[in-house]
Steps between C-alpha positions, in 0.01 A plus 500: 500500500140399448362184364467480122607863463727618221720771646721585201507488125790565264467583132394212277550259788334500840665459836242363741568458872267279703506379860297343781562797729138618500343157504421369848569149628416198292349721228853596407593144408181459296570822315863389436380178343258682270779739396745218415233319295437816299856625466679165445268197474225330700644298797394374839689651793552389860689662783559458874497885501159540337352687799771768486629458145719779353572548133619763266558510123626749243376416149672670208340469154747495219447438130400133439587402856468594872748514782385452862674522833322311780557497877266292722456280804587134468238291313452217256342507150347227293391508135289206395359369170168663602674838524660450166167402331348808661765745378837454329676814394763284325799670657836403635615690810863549580557592865792608711501417868605770749375386838411170669546168311236385260406136424373453148356188335383474135520230228662255751781750566566611853721792606584676823585857396700735715572872483670578167357200320292524182241251385222465242138386528223446251132601539389209275625228749390420855747622765562512872694784664602528861622839627684397810471666840844612629377792706489745207289572197552325173613739225510418126533697177296347218517556121216381278606326176206443259545165334454665162795735569744217584647370175635185654372141465226472756554129554858575605417817695244314704768281645666804657206569736558462874875459462763742637648690205862610522546874548859551613650575158411597144145579409372379834707760690394773253133397530486502882676835513256640251192373680632617838513859375207499259225624728691799631633609163186439302271713718680816373489414131280631218318286241798453267729383773234278649463331169874445486518373857220253438662378178836466672353301791331257264810460283732452792266240640487316162880513477531363850253211437648433152841452660355244736362309200802566279238621251652823375551361146130413481392854554373691200753753349285797612470358854874452521549858388259632766661287768848635407369857493336447840827378648693798352246751632519337845881507483494872415262575785722317747821663384415865442747596778791361304672784307632260235147363417467520125439293183840320518446400866144382439589307193792325671291401803234344275754331270378681190663747262453879532350489148237245608425711810430805292285287264289380794430860592393604149135453593536652845406864566859592564856391419701312759688810613192720504322234710780506756510883510120523526473256795795663677327838469171363629666348804701816566190722472309272735774525766536874458132563583485237779484696837666206668814551290544872561808422706675374185676748278412519133848362418438196724170429327653536156785268597254244636339469156820476295563875423861538608541863387275758672527760228409249228206371713363857547523561129332176405230552765421850379485375137253230606273695736553867412610579854818442704526233770496772765178646353344157487574443869366841615206550265149513664389213275819300571310196637298458180626259241680652201569323180829584329506641152610243240852571400736334251427136452120529534300360216162642403216250444537553129861392495 
């Protein structure tokens, strides 16, 4: 992959892959520093590996946010008051550690973060970050959170920076699972889904941070509604394989009534049941046209996505796409994306 070269774009969002592969010697480290300053914020970098520095990043533009996956040689980063005066995008960044440990210092907080840990930093405050050398690259996933999009008290949120945030249960476990799969899943989505994915990422992050502050009651009503919807959509996406997934299961998991669940979806494009059916069909169609999954039978693919009765799956698939699952798998255009027809439960924009 070449320096500063965008190698892929998807719908309303852009997937940009960059690397130092074609930049020789010390020039690669200089290019990496310039890229970080443009893509994240201005910083000063230092590295014992500057003469043979290696770095790679995938940047995914979503609606109102960006998600980035970085992999790079060990280094250190400093953001000073001069950097802040020069350029402050006024963002929080939530990041998930995958590789070597990371030392982070900001607002007199110090943290040593290991693989699986999540932490927050603020572009409006000086910071020091040490990506430790343990014989392998540092790897982090990073989600941008514009300050204006975080409906939490900033004076309290600022105290969360450079502290390890719990991720083993609840919203933390859901958020890390979502971020871990976001890049792979988002690259194959159209504009509508990208918008939903970006909104879900922001709302899950706000839910996660709000829980750390015990600030859920201070969220505006509309924000609480969006947060709950984001959690519900994420729950649906993670449980499509469960044949019993339905309004009652979803409502019980989120400790709300089925009536309230349906009310939450009144402004959504589809009802709860139609949303589940639509996403199951999309996932099934993707697997059917994937050459790597030709060894799986149609029945196995249907079962994988919660369709337990092959005949019913074939009928539903034909109603949605106008062709049978077999025809979808063997058609010359099979590898092209196909949007299912909207069936019962879809609401037109006028509704």
